[in-house]
C-alpha positions as CSV (number, residue, x, y, z in Angstrom):
1,M,-0.1,-0.1,-0.1
2,R,2.9,2.8,0.8
3,Q,4.5,2.1,-2.8
4,S,1.0,2.4,-4.3
5,L,0.7,5.7,-2.2
6,W,4.1,6.8,-3.3
7,S,3.4,6.0,-6.8
8,S,0.2,7.6,-6.9
9,L,1.9,11.0,-5.4
10,A,4.5,11.1,-7.7
11,L,1.7,10.7,-10.9
12,L,0.2,13.5,-9.4
13,A,3.2,15.9,-8.9
14,L,4.0,15.1,-12.7
15,V,0.4,15.8,-13.8
16,F,-0.1,19.0,-12.0
17,G,3.7,20.3,-11.2
18,G,3.8,20.8,-15.0
19,G,6.1,18.0,-16.0
20,Q,6.3,16.4,-19.4
21,A,3.3,14.3,-18.4
22,G,1.1,16.9,-17.4
23,A,2.0,20.3,-19.8
24,A,-0.4,22.9,-18.7
25,S,-2.2,23.4,-21.9
26,G,-3.0,19.5,-22.6
27,D,-5.8,16.9,-21.3
28,I,-4.9,14.3,-19.4
29,L,-7.4,11.1,-19.0
30,L,-6.2,9.5,-15.4
31,L,-7.8,6.0,-15.6
32,P,-6.9,4.2,-12.2
33,A,-8.2,1.1,-10.8
34,K,-10.0,3.1,-7.9
35,V,-10.9,6.8,-7.1
36,W,-11.6,8.2,-3.7
37,T,-13.8,11.1,-4.1
38,G,-14.4,12.0,-0.4
39,Q,-18.1,10.6,-0.5
40,G,-18.1,7.7,1.7
41,D,-15.3,6.2,3.1
42,Q,-14.5,3.7,-0.1
43,A,-12.6,4.3,-3.0
44,Q,-14.6,3.7,-6.1
45,T,-14.4,1.6,-9.1
46,G,-15.2,2.1,-12.7
47,L,-14.2,5.9,-12.2
48,A,-11.6,8.2,-14.4
49,V,-10.3,11.7,-13.8
50,L,-10.1,14.1,-16.6
51,V,-7.3,16.9,-15.9
52,H,-7.4,20.3,-17.9
53,A,-5.0,23.0,-18.0
54,G,-3.6,21.3,-14.8
55,A,-6.6,21.0,-12.7
56,I,-9.4,18.0,-12.4
57,A,-11.9,19.2,-14.6
58,A,-13.9,16.1,-14.3
59,V,-14.6,12.7,-12.4
60,G,-16.8,9.8,-13.3
61,P,-17.1,6.9,-15.6
62,V,-15.3,7.3,-18.8
63,D,-18.6,7.2,-20.9
64,T,-20.0,9.9,-19.3
65,L,-17.2,12.2,-19.6
66,T,-16.5,14.8,-22.5
67,V,-12.9,13.7,-23.0
68,P,-11.2,15.7,-26.0
69,A,-9.9,13.3,-28.8
70,D,-6.6,14.4,-28.5
71,A,-6.5,13.9,-24.6
72,R,-3.4,12.0,-23.4
73,R,-4.9,8.7,-21.6
74,I,-2.9,7.3,-18.8
75,E,-3.7,3.4,-17.4
76,L,-3.0,3.2,-13.6
77,P,-3.6,-0.4,-13.1
78,G,-3.7,-1.0,-9.5
79,A,-3.6,2.4,-8.4
80,T,-5.9,4.5,-6.2
81,L,-6.4,8.4,-6.8
């Protein structure tokens, strides 16, 4: 679990810190195994996180999100955001 936490934190630092994986002008679709939304005490499966201009723009099932065609998709198997 500790390794998963550090991996998630490192990814978030890249996405929100303006590194190559998180260019502020690009859209990124994060596809983790689980997302903790703060609603309830359990992380939820089947959710994606859309990042636009360095900020979270939307969270939800991927088929309900409006994702730009050129968005970078990052698969995060086993990760919880």
